[in-house]
C-alpha positions as CSV (number, residue, x, y, z in Angstrom):
1,M,74.3,252.4,150.0
2,G,74.6,250.1,153.0
3,L,72.8,247.1,151.4
4,Y,74.1,244.8,154.1
5,R,76.4,245.3,157.0
6,G,80.0,244.2,157.1
7,G,79.8,243.7,160.9
8,T,79.1,240.0,160.6
9,Q,82.1,237.9,161.6
10,V,81.2,235.0,159.3
11,P,83.4,236.0,156.4
12,V,86.2,236.7,158.8
13,L,86.3,233.2,160.1
14,L,86.3,231.8,156.6
15,I,89.1,234.1,155.6
16,L,91.2,233.0,158.5
17,S,90.9,229.4,157.5
18,S,92.6,230.2,154.3
19,V,95.4,232.4,155.6
20,L,96.6,230.8,158.8
21,I,99.0,228.6,156.8
22,I,100.7,231.7,155.5
23,G,104.1,232.7,157.0
24,V,104.7,235.6,159.3
25,Y,105.4,239.1,157.8
26,G,105.4,242.8,158.4
27,Q,104.6,244.9,161.4
28,G,107.3,243.5,163.6
29,S,106.7,240.0,162.3
30,T,103.4,239.8,164.1
31,T,101.0,239.6,161.2
32,L,100.1,236.6,159.1
33,V,100.2,238.7,155.9
34,P,102.2,241.9,155.3
35,A,99.2,243.9,153.9
36,I,95.5,243.8,153.2
37,I,94.2,245.2,150.0
38,T,90.5,245.6,149.5
39,F,88.2,246.3,146.6
40,G,84.4,246.5,146.4
41,D,81.3,248.2,147.7
42,S,79.7,249.5,150.9
43,S,80.3,246.3,152.9
44,V,84.1,247.0,152.8
45,D,84.3,250.8,152.1
46,V,86.2,252.4,155.0
47,G,85.8,256.0,153.8
48,N,86.6,256.5,150.2
49,N,83.1,257.9,149.5
50,D,83.9,260.8,151.8
51,Y,86.2,262.1,149.1
52,V,83.9,261.7,146.0
53,T,80.8,263.7,145.0
54,T,78.0,261.2,145.8
55,F,75.0,261.0,148.0
56,F,76.2,257.5,149.2
57,K,78.1,258.7,152.2
58,A,78.5,257.5,155.8
59,N,80.1,260.6,157.4
60,Y,77.3,261.4,159.7
61,P,75.6,259.9,162.8
62,P,74.5,257.2,163.6
63,Y,77.3,255.7,161.5
64,G,80.3,255.1,163.6
65,R,78.5,255.4,167.0
66,D,80.1,252.1,168.2
67,F,83.5,252.6,166.6
68,I,86.6,253.3,168.6
69,N,86.3,257.1,168.6
70,R,82.4,257.1,168.5
71,K,82.5,259.2,165.3
72,P,81.5,258.4,161.7
73,T,84.5,257.1,159.8
74,G,82.9,256.6,156.3
75,R,82.1,253.0,157.1
76,F,78.6,252.0,156.3
77,C,78.2,250.5,159.7
78,N,77.7,251.4,163.3
79,G,81.2,250.0,164.2
80,K,83.8,247.8,162.6
81,L,83.5,246.1,159.3
82,A,84.4,242.5,158.7
83,T,87.6,243.6,157.1
84,D,88.5,245.5,160.3
85,I,87.9,242.4,162.4
86,T,90.0,240.4,159.9
87,A,92.9,242.8,160.1
88,E,92.8,242.7,163.9
89,T,92.7,238.9,163.9
90,L,95.6,238.7,161.5
91,G,97.7,240.8,163.9
92,F,97.4,244.3,162.5
93,T,97.3,247.1,165.1
94,T,96.0,249.7,162.6
95,Y,93.7,249.3,159.6
96,P,94.7,249.8,156.0
97,P,93.5,253.3,155.1
98,A,90.9,254.4,152.5
99,Y,93.1,255.1,149.5
100,L,91.6,258.6,148.9
101,S,92.1,259.7,152.5
102,P,95.1,261.7,153.7
103,Q,96.2,258.7,155.8
104,A,97.0,256.8,152.6
105,S,100.6,258.0,152.4
106,G,104.1,257.2,153.5
107,K,104.6,254.2,155.7
108,N,100.9,253.7,156.1
109,L,100.9,252.2,152.6
110,L,103.1,249.3,153.9
111,I,100.1,247.6,155.4
112,G,97.9,247.9,152.3
113,A,95.1,250.1,151.2
114,N,91.3,250.1,150.8
115,F,89.9,251.0,147.4
116,A,86.3,250.1,147.9
117,S,83.4,252.5,147.2
118,A,79.9,252.2,148.5
119,G,77.4,251.8,145.6
120,S,80.0,250.2,143.3
121,G,79.9,246.8,141.8
122,Y,81.4,244.6,139.1
123,D,79.6,246.5,136.4
124,D,81.1,250.0,136.0
125,K,77.7,251.3,135.0
126,T,76.4,250.5,138.5
127,A,79.0,252.8,140.0
128,L,78.4,255.5,137.4
129,L,74.7,255.6,138.3
130,S,75.6,256.5,141.9
131,H,78.6,258.7,141.0
132,V,81.0,256.5,143.0
133,I,84.3,254.7,142.2
134,P,83.9,252.0,139.5
135,L,85.8,248.7,139.9
136,S,87.9,249.6,136.9
137,Q,89.0,252.8,138.6
138,Q,89.7,251.0,141.8
139,L,92.1,248.9,139.8
140,E,93.8,252.0,138.4
141,Y,94.2,253.4,141.9
142,F,95.8,250.1,142.9
143,K,98.3,250.5,140.1
144,E,99.0,254.0,141.4
145,Y,99.4,252.5,144.9
146,R,102.0,250.1,143.7
147,R,104.1,252.9,142.3
148,K,103.8,254.8,145.6
149,L,104.6,251.7,147.6
150,T,107.8,251.2,145.6
151,K,108.9,254.7,146.5
152,V,108.3,254.1,150.1
153,A,109.6,250.5,150.5
154,G,111.9,250.0,147.5
155,I,111.4,247.7,144.5
156,R,112.2,244.3,146.2
157,K,110.1,244.9,149.4
158,A,107.2,246.4,147.5
159,A,107.2,243.4,145.2
160,S,107.2,241.1,148.2
161,I,104.4,243.0,149.9
162,T,102.3,242.9,146.7
163,K,102.9,239.1,146.3
164,D,102.2,238.1,149.9
165,A,99.3,240.5,150.7
166,L,95.8,239.3,151.3
167,Y,93.4,240.7,148.6
168,L,89.7,241.0,149.4
169,V,86.9,241.6,146.9
170,S,83.3,242.2,147.9
171,A,80.9,243.3,145.2
172,G,77.7,242.3,143.4
173,P,74.7,243.3,145.6
174,S,74.6,246.9,144.1
175,D,74.8,245.5,140.6
176,F,71.5,243.7,141.1
177,L,69.6,245.9,143.6
178,Q,70.7,249.4,142.4
179,N,71.1,248.6,138.7
180,Y,69.6,245.4,137.2
181,Y,66.2,245.2,139.0
182,V,65.4,248.9,138.7
183,N,67.0,249.7,135.4
184,P,64.9,248.8,132.3
185,Y,67.9,249.5,130.1
186,V,69.5,246.4,131.7
187,N,66.6,244.1,132.7
188,K,64.9,244.4,129.3
189,V,68.1,243.3,127.6
190,Y,69.5,240.6,130.0
191,T,67.7,237.8,131.9
192,P,69.0,237.5,135.5
193,D,71.0,234.5,134.5
194,E,72.6,236.4,131.5
195,Y,73.4,239.4,133.7
196,A,75.0,237.1,136.3
197,S,77.2,235.6,133.5
198,Y,78.1,239.1,132.4
199,L,79.1,240.1,135.9
200,V,81.1,236.9,136.4
201,G,83.0,237.6,133.2
202,I,84.0,241.0,134.6
203,F,85.0,239.3,137.9
204,S,87.3,236.8,136.0
205,S,88.9,239.6,134.1
206,F,89.4,241.6,137.2
207,I,91.1,238.7,139.0
208,K,93.3,238.1,136.0
209,N,94.4,241.7,136.1
210,L,95.1,241.5,139.8
211,Y,97.2,238.4,139.2
212,G,99.1,240.1,136.4
213,L,99.9,242.9,138.9
214,G,101.3,240.4,141.5
215,A,98.3,239.3,143.6
216,R,98.5,235.6,144.6
217,R,96.1,235.3,147.6
218,I,92.6,236.5,146.9
219,G,89.4,236.1,148.9
220,V,86.0,237.0,147.3
221,T,82.6,237.1,148.9
222,S,79.6,235.5,147.4
223,L,76.3,237.3,147.1
224,P,74.3,237.3,150.3
225,P,70.6,236.4,150.3
226,L,69.7,239.5,148.3
227,G,66.0,238.9,148.6
228,C,66.2,239.2,152.4
229,L,67.9,242.6,152.4
230,P,65.7,245.5,153.5
231,A,66.1,247.3,150.1
232,A,64.9,244.3,148.2
233,I,61.9,243.7,150.5
234,T,60.9,247.4,150.4
235,L,61.2,247.7,146.6
236,F,60.1,244.3,145.5
237,G,58.2,242.7,148.4
238,F,54.9,244.2,147.5
239,G,53.9,244.7,151.1
240,N,55.2,241.3,152.2
241,N,57.8,241.5,154.9
242,G,59.3,238.1,154.0
243,C,62.3,237.5,151.8
244,V,61.8,237.8,148.0
245,T,62.3,234.2,146.8
246,K,63.0,235.1,143.1
247,I,65.8,237.4,144.0
248,N,67.3,234.9,146.4
249,T,67.2,232.3,143.6
250,N,69.0,234.7,141.3
251,A,71.7,235.3,143.9
252,L,72.2,231.6,144.3
253,G,72.6,231.3,140.5
254,F,75.3,234.0,140.5
255,N,77.1,232.3,143.4
256,K,77.2,229.0,141.4
257,K,78.7,230.8,138.4
258,I,81.3,232.7,140.4
259,N,82.4,229.4,142.1
260,A,82.8,227.8,138.7
261,A,84.9,230.8,137.5
262,M,87.1,230.5,140.6
263,T,87.7,226.9,139.8
264,Q,88.7,227.8,136.2
265,L,91.0,230.6,137.4
266,K,92.8,228.1,139.7
267,K,93.3,225.8,136.8
268,E,94.8,228.5,134.7
269,H,97.1,229.8,137.4
270,S,98.6,227.0,139.6
271,D,100.1,229.5,142.1
272,L,96.9,231.5,142.6
273,K,95.3,230.9,145.9
274,I,91.7,232.1,145.6
275,A,88.6,231.3,147.6
276,V,85.0,232.4,147.4
277,F,83.6,232.9,150.9
278,D,80.0,231.7,151.1
279,I,78.2,234.4,153.0
280,Y,74.8,233.4,151.6
281,K,74.1,230.4,153.8
282,P,75.3,231.8,157.2
283,L,73.4,235.0,156.7
284,Y,70.3,233.1,155.5
285,D,70.5,230.9,158.6
286,V,70.6,234.0,160.8
287,I,67.6,235.5,159.1
288,R,65.6,232.3,159.2
289,S,66.5,231.3,162.8
290,P,67.6,234.4,164.7
291,S,67.0,232.8,168.1
292,K,69.9,230.5,167.5
293,Y,72.2,233.5,167.3
294,G,70.9,235.3,170.3
295,T,68.3,237.6,168.6
296,N,64.6,237.6,168.3
């Protein structure tokens, strides 16, 4: 489900601030990182859901109408996602492919891969409700990718690509809007604060697993203002077209916890470069003051 669109360039600018100091690698030494490897949900899925049995698909119009070939690509967006813009800005001439697509083979693997699946989240149960790819399975696909990469590039180069790649993780909205708030088996057991802690625990374990597999540069998005998303307003606004304050408050609570977890991870691993990109405030500013950004 396209809970919010990845077309905003705000996360891209923040990503760039953390990677511009990185050396020059790959693709004829024109890129700032050798590869981009992505995990998460609809905001970064570039077509994996086209290859799984789910109703969360973006392989039909108007999706893709503003993309290069004017056709649906599996992106939950009319055009490019923030990850696409990031890749271009970092010097890539092609985008890392959706891992389940036929394009994810041979030399195409040298620039990374995208494992994201729309409707997924930190909580595997969120993905299972929508019959999409859980985060745990995305990690297994990454392990498989590493084996394939070694065959293509050789052991030393594959290890170098894995170490110097930029890893992007974008998840969380689906956990709340497609699972917690609508699922009595969850919201009767956990308070929003408890569920946030549960999700952040999964996040920390996931980052530790990535670190153990060689990742050293990781960018993670915070939650956006969930209460301002169309799905939240429709389901929980009770006829009011404004943002749902309680849901926004819960999103801020989650963001505080994930930032604390990031700080702890950096303490535990001195060579880990990890940043949480605050997309809450920029998106909330756009929603509250659209005229400042050229919209009404």
